[in-house]
N, C-alpha and C positions, 0 to 999 in steps of 0.2 A: 502492499501499500502505501504511495508516496506521502509526503508527510506535506501538511498544509505550511503557507507558506505566507509569512508574519510579517509584516511591516510596524516600525515602531514612529509614533503618534504623539507628533510634540498639542502638546493639552496645556489649561491656564495652569493642573498639577505638574510639579516640575516629574521626572521620568522615572526621580526612584523614589519613591516617594516610600516610608517605613523606612529606609535608610541614608539615615540621616548621617551615620559614621563617616557616607561620601567624600570629600572637601568641598568647599560649592564650588572652588575652580576650577575642576575635576564637569564636577554638576552639569557649567555654566557650561566650557568647551565640548560635552559630548551634545546641549541641544543645539550647538551653535553648527554640530558637525551634520548635524540631521538638519539642520536651515537648507545650508551652506551646499547635498546635495540632498535635496531632495530633487524627488521623480518628478512628480509636481509641482514646480517651484511654481512661487508668486502667488499662493493658497494659504494669506498667513491661518495656522492653525489648523490644521493639515498635513502637513509636511509627513510623505512616508519616501523611508531610503531605504538599499537594504538593508535587512540585517545583521547576514552576515558581513558585513564595513559598515556599521556600529560598536558591535561584538569587537570585530579586532580596532576599531579605531582607542572603542573603550580600553582595551588589556595596555596601549597600546600608547593610550597618553599616562594610566593607572604605574607603568609599567616607565614612564621619564618621571610621576611626582613620587618615583620612586614609595610607592605603598607597599602596606605591609604584603609576602603572601596568604595572610586567613584574607584579607579582602581582594588580591585577585584568584582565588578560593572560589570567593562569594560572588567577582562579578562575572567567572566563570560558566560557573553552575544556573547561572539568573537568566542572564540573560539568552536565548533563545539563537541556534542555526552552529556554525561552523565561528572560529574567528578568519573573515576573510573566504580569499577562493583562491585554493593552489598559495599559500603562503602570500598573496597578493590581495590589495582591497585601493578602489580608489577615495580622493575627497581633491574636492571636486577638477577634475576632467584625468586630474594625479594620478596615476600609476604608484602605488605606495607598497614596498613590501616588509613586510613583519620583519621582526629581529629570533 
């Protein structure tokens, strides 16, 4: 059975409701990533982005912010999809290699 594709959406609520341990800078960067990589741009409040790319960028951002391993584990298990596509993800049309 094929898995259903889930896209992340920006709403009035923060993306990580209930994850108060995540730094505000991390949350803001992830929301900015989704807005700048929206599949349907110019649709405020309904930006959709590839879940694999969101997960990859979230993990890379967490790594860059030197968040602890427990936080990385929570992100890995909480976000749907795989991190990126064969070791890469897109950010504003730029191919980014995962570490």
